[in-house]
C-alpha positions as CSV (number, residue, x, y, z in Angstrom):
1,M,0.1,-0.1,0.1
2,S,1.1,3.4,-0.8
3,N,1.7,6.2,1.5
4,I,1.0,9.0,-0.9
5,E,-1.3,9.6,-3.9
6,Y,0.0,11.3,-6.7
7,I,-2.1,13.0,-9.4
8,Q,-0.5,14.9,-12.3
9,H,-3.2,17.6,-13.5
10,P,-3.4,18.6,-17.0
11,N,-2.6,22.1,-15.8
12,G,1.1,21.3,-15.0
13,I,0.3,20.8,-11.1
14,H,1.9,17.8,-9.3
15,E,-0.5,17.0,-6.7
16,F,0.7,14.6,-3.6
17,I,-1.8,13.7,-0.8
18,W,0.1,12.3,2.2
19,Q,-1.9,9.5,3.7
20,E,-0.1,8.3,6.5
21,P,2.1,10.3,9.3
22,V,4.9,8.2,8.9
23,V,8.6,8.9,7.6
24,G,7.7,6.3,5.0
25,T,5.5,8.8,3.4
26,I,8.5,11.7,3.2
27,K,10.9,8.9,1.5
28,E,8.1,8.0,-1.1
29,W,7.3,11.5,-1.7
30,L,10.9,12.4,-2.4
31,E,11.2,9.4,-4.8
32,K,8.2,10.7,-6.9
33,L,10.0,13.9,-6.9
34,E,13.4,12.6,-7.9
35,E,11.7,11.3,-11.0
36,I,9.9,14.5,-11.9
37,Y,12.9,16.5,-11.4
38,E,15.0,13.8,-13.3
39,A,12.6,14.0,-16.4
40,A,12.1,18.0,-16.1
41,A,14.5,20.5,-18.2
42,P,17.2,22.6,-16.3
43,N,15.9,25.7,-15.2
44,S,12.1,24.6,-15.9
45,L,9.7,25.9,-13.0
46,L,7.7,22.9,-11.6
47,M,4.3,23.6,-9.3
48,F,3.4,21.2,-6.5
49,L,0.3,21.1,-4.4
50,I,0.9,19.1,-1.4
51,D,-2.0,18.0,0.9
52,A,-0.1,17.4,4.0
53,L,-3.0,17.0,6.5
54,V,-1.2,14.1,8.1
55,T,1.7,15.6,10.6
56,I,4.9,14.0,10.0
57,S,7.9,14.8,12.3
58,P,9.5,18.2,10.9
59,E,13.0,16.9,12.0
60,A,12.9,13.7,10.1
61,T,11.3,15.5,7.2
62,Y,13.9,18.3,7.1
63,Q,17.0,15.6,7.3
64,H,15.4,13.6,4.2
65,I,14.7,16.8,2.1
66,Q,18.5,17.9,2.7
67,Q,19.6,14.4,1.4
68,F,17.3,14.8,-1.4
69,R,18.5,18.4,-2.1
70,A,22.0,17.1,-1.9
71,K,21.7,14.7,-5.0
72,Q,20.1,17.3,-7.2
73,S,22.5,18.3,-10.2
74,K,19.7,20.3,-12.2
75,R,18.8,23.9,-11.1
76,L,14.9,23.8,-11.0
77,F,12.6,26.4,-9.5
78,T,9.5,25.4,-7.9
79,R,6.0,26.9,-6.9
80,T,4.5,24.8,-4.0
81,A,1.2,25.2,-2.2
82,V,1.2,23.4,1.2
83,L,-2.3,22.6,2.6
84,Y,-1.3,22.1,6.3
85,N,-2.7,20.2,9.4
86,T,-4.6,23.0,11.3
87,A,-3.8,21.2,14.4
88,M,-0.2,21.4,13.7
89,P,1.6,23.9,16.3
90,P,3.0,27.3,14.8
91,Q,6.5,26.6,15.2
92,D,5.9,23.2,13.2
93,I,4.5,25.3,10.5
94,R,7.8,27.2,10.9
95,R,9.9,24.6,10.5
96,V,8.1,23.5,7.3
97,E,9.1,27.0,6.0
98,N,12.7,25.7,6.4
99,L,12.6,22.9,4.0
100,F,12.5,25.4,1.4
101,N,15.3,26.9,-1.0
102,R,14.6,30.7,-0.8
103,E,16.9,30.8,-4.3
104,T,14.7,28.8,-6.0
105,D,11.6,27.7,-4.4
106,V,8.6,29.9,-3.8
107,Y,5.8,28.6,-1.5
108,R,2.7,29.3,0.6
109,V,1.0,27.4,3.2
110,F,-2.7,27.3,3.3
111,N,-5.5,26.2,5.3
112,P,-6.8,23.1,4.1
113,N,-10.5,24.5,3.1
114,K,-8.4,27.2,0.9
115,R,-7.8,24.6,-1.6
116,N,-9.1,26.2,-4.6
117,E,-7.3,29.7,-3.6
118,A,-3.9,27.3,-3.2
119,I,-4.5,26.3,-7.2
120,K,-5.4,29.9,-8.2
121,W,-1.9,31.0,-6.4
122,L,0.1,28.2,-8.1
123,L,-1.3,29.0,-11.5
124,A,-1.1,33.0,-11.1
């Protein structure tokens, strides 16, 4: 059974729905991201919608993302909307922000009931 659901929308948005609050979810997500990154042309813009309503340890997530970034050889730009778990403490939301590279990533966190607004923001 998969820990994530992945949907590639016709408008170019790659949507990930995290289904289990386990580190395996992060690993599976990063494996799929690696496939997407490898297929993308250098300097291209990738758009991601991440439904992160299950809470996964920010520390474990950060460690795995740092390892993922270290392996990347192409410079890609991302625009990412994160639908977060509203029960997540504010300090954990700030930790999520540290997962992004400020030189190449543009991101925003959205309340889960603002999904349509998040999609509009991605496409703007």
